[in-house]
N, C-alpha and C positions, 0 to 999 in steps of 0.2 A: 576389656581385655580381649586378647586374640582368640577367635573361635577355633575349636578343634577341627581339623580337616575331616570331612566325611569320607572315610576310607572304604565304605561298603561299595561293592560292585553294583551296577544297575540291577542285576538279577536279585542280589540280596536285598536291596532296597525295596524292590517290588514284592519280594516274598514276605517281608516282615516290616510293617509300619507301626510304630507305637501309637496306639489309639488315644485320641484326646491328649496328645503330648503337651501341647501349649497350655491347655486348660489345667491339666494336672500339675505341671511344673509351676504355673502361675499361682495355683492354690498353695503350693509349698513356699513360695516367695523366698527362694534361696538367698542367703546373705554370705558375705565374705567371712571366712573363718569357720563357717558352720560345717557340720558333719551330717551327711544324708545317706539313708539306706534305700537302695533300689532293690526291693525284695524279689522282683521277678525280672532279672537283668535282660534275658532274651538276646536281642541284637544290640542292646545298649542305648536305645533311643532316649529314655528318660535320663539315664546317667549322662549322656553326651550333652543334653540340654541344660542340666544342672551345672555341669562343668563350664559350659559356655557363658552362663549367666553370672556366675559368682566364682570367686577364688575360694572354692570350698573343697571339702574332701567327700568322696563318695565310696561307699561300700556296696558293691553289687553282689547279690546272692542268686544262685541258680542251681538247681539239682541236675540240670542237663549238661553233660560233659561236652557236648558239641558246642553249646553256647559258651561255656568256659573257654574252650579252645579258640573260639572265634573272637574272643575279647583281647587277644594279645596285642594287636596293633593299637587299640584304644588305650590300653593300660600304658603302653610305651609313650603315646602322645600326651597322656595326662601328667607325665613327669612326677609320679609319686602321689598324685591326688586321687587315684582310683585303685582300689583293691578289689579283686574278684574272689569270691569264696564259693566253693562247691558245697551246697547244702540246701536244706529246706527253709523256706521263709518262716515257717512255723517255729523254727529254732533261732530266730533272729536275736532274741535276748541273749542266748548263750553265745552266739557268734560275735555279737558286739562286745560282750564282756571279755571273751577270749582274746579280742584284739586290744584290750585295755581301754576301751571306750566306756565311759560311765553314762553319758547322756548324748542324744543326737537332736538335731534341729528339724529333721524331717524324715518321714517314711512314705514311700510311694509303692503301691502294689498294682500290677496289671494282672488280674486274676484269670486263670484258665490256660488253655493250650495256645502255643504260639503258632504263627503261620509257618515258621521254619519246621516245626514238628509235623504239622498237617501236610506239608508239601514234600516230606521225605517218606517215600513209600515203605522203606524198610523199618520205619518206626511203628507202623501199624495203627496210626491214629485215624486215618481217613478211609472212607468207603470209595473215594474217587480213584484210588490207586490200589492195585493188588499187591499185597505184602503180607508178611507174617503178622498174626493177630497179637500184637504186643501191647502197645499203649503205655509202657512204663516211661515216665519222664526221666527217672534216674537210672533205669536199667536193672534195678534190684527188686526182689520180692516177686510175688505171683503176678503173672501177666493176664491180659484179657483172655487169652487162649485157655489158661488154667480155669478161670471162672466159667467160661462158656461150656467147657467140657466136663467139669467136675462138680459144679454147683447143682443142688437138687432143684427140680423143676419149680416147686413153690417158692424157693428162695431166689431163684433166678428171676421169676416173675415179679417178686417184691422189689428186687434190685432195679429192674428196668422201669417199674412203675414209680418208684421213689425218686431215683436219681435222673431218670429220663423223662418223667412226667408223661409216660406213654400209656394211653388209655387201653390199648390192646396188648398190654404186657403179658397177660396170661396166654394169649394165642401165640405170641412170638416165642415165649419160653417153651411151650408145648412143641412147636415146630423145631426148635433148636434141639430139644431132647430126642425127638424122632430122628432127626438127621444125624446126630452124633452116635446113634445106635448103629449106623451103617459105617461111618468113618469119622475120624476126629476132625473137628472144625478148626483148622489151623491157619486160615488166611482171611484177610479182610473181605475179599470178594465172595467167599463162601458164606460168610455171615450176612453180608449185604443182600445176597440173593435170597436167603431165608427170610429176611425182613420183607423184601419185596414180594415174595410168594404169599405172605400173610396179608400185607397192607395194600399191595398193588401200587401203582404210580399215582401220586397226588396231583390234582389239577393245579394246585398252587406251586408246583415244581419243587417242593421240599422233598428231599430224598427220603424214602421210607425207612432207611437205616439210621437217620439222623439221631433220633432220641435214644435208640438202643446203644449206639456208639458213644453218645454223651454219657449215658449211665455207666457203661463199663469203664470209660476213662476216669470218671469221677471216683468210682469205687477203687480201681487199681491204684490210683495216686492219693487217695484220701483227701481229695481237693477241698471238700467243705470243712473237714476237721482242721486241715492245715490253715485254711483261711481264718478260722476263729482263733486258733492258737497265735497266728500272726497279729491279729487285732489285740489280743490280750498282751502280747509281747511289746507291741508298739506303745501301748499305754504305759508299760513299765519303763521303756528306754527313752521316750520323748521328754525333753526338757520342758519346763513351763514356757509357753509360747511356741513350742515346736508344733509342727503340723503333720497331719496324716491325710493322704490322698489315696483313694481306692477306685480303680476302674474295674467294673464287673461286666459280665456279658450275658448272663441269663438270670432268671428269677430266683433260683435257689441261692446263687451267690449274693445277689443284691439284697435278698431278704435278710441274710446274715449280717451284712454290713449295715443295712438300715436299722435292724433291731438293736445291734450293738451300739450304734451311735445315738439312737433314740434313748436307750437306757442310760448311756453314759452322759448325755446332755440334759437329762430330765432333772427338773428342780422340784417336782411333786413326788409324793410317796409312790413306790413301785408296787403295783398290784399284779401278781402273776399266779396262774393256776399251778405253777411248779413250786411256789414258795409262799409263805404267809406274808401279808402286807407288812411293810417296814417303813420307818421314818425315812424321809428323803435324804440320801447321802449327798455330799457336795458334788456337783458335776465335775467330771474329769476332763470333759471336752466342751468346747463352744463351737456351734455349727459355723462353717464358712461357706460350704457349698452343700445345700441340702439335697439337691438332685439336679444333675445337668446331663444333657445328651449332646452328641456331636452335631455340628452344623451341617447344612445341606451339602456344602462343598466337600467336606471330609467324607461324608457317607457316599457321595458320588464317586470319589476317587478310591475309596477303600471300603468295599462291601462288608468287611468284617466289623466295621465301626457301627453298623446300623443298630445293633442290639446293645451297644455300650451305654453305661451310665456311670457318671462320676459323683462321688460323695467325698467331702473333705471336712476336717474339723481341726481346731486348735487346742492344744493341751493346756489345761489350767494348772494351778499350783496344788490342787487336791491330790491326796495320795491315791495311788492305783488301787483298784478294788479287787477282791478275790475273783478268780476266773468264773466260777459258777457252772451250772448245769448246761451242757451244750444244747439240750432240747429247748431251753428257754431262749436261745438265740437263733433258733430255726435250723439247727443241724440235726437231721434225722439220723437215728441210730438203728442199724440192722444187726442184731445179735449174731445171726448166722454168718454174716460177712466178717464181723470181728473175729469170730472163732476160726473161720476158714483162713483168713490172712495170717493169723497167729500160728496155725498149724503148718503153713507153707514156709 
């Protein structure tokens, strides 16, 4: 079939490249007549590749209104085969059913923040540019500025330690609280400078604000909870033989995907400290790609790809299982954060 035209400008193509696109779409193995969910539409890289390979239908989901607005040309080119929905991929089961779709043949997720978001200063995702301390993917709910200025010191330290895996989280939280006593911390550069004042410059060139920014972004957008909900939803909506492909970018995300698929593909009894031992349930997935990383060429061309990892599996005929305790799948829970987000 005729390939869709690549209508992205050179600047757009450089700003956002779908990581491990060929490998992820190959794992999906798109077929004519199938329906596929691109749960993290972004610039549409995975959607475009699926539409090029097969005469299939794609539903793209993104909570970022800028990504939705940027999809207009691709939607027109797809001639009815592509629908774009503004929403969270954790709600993909509801989204799919609201569209009148009972089952799909594939779900692909590219987890985390997009290069388009990182490269837009006013979104507040990056310490490389000065902008408002926002970090909200969908523009709703509490921002990173709210958390930095209103969270108690001990809770801020726990957040940075848990979601940023930052060893000196306590010192950073203390410095933040001291600084905000003088003036509200409302920009990315103000926060980045606080992190640098505590950690100094690293000889390995990793910016000292990296882990703190990651922690705040994950917290503001509930990224880990959304990921697990998306995995549960994918299990519900995938037809037997349908495939799930997930590209993650750091250990917290990958741990959730790895744990979920290990539990869902296991044929021996499950033994967990969170639940009593049970008889083995029929596996709901069969492994296709246990773990894959980008090739040297892709990592050289796209630095963002260096930390990426792909995992993929095929849905069996077994009934979907109950969702279960998020802790059992590696999703950390912070009571103070849950309460704060609910109040705001």
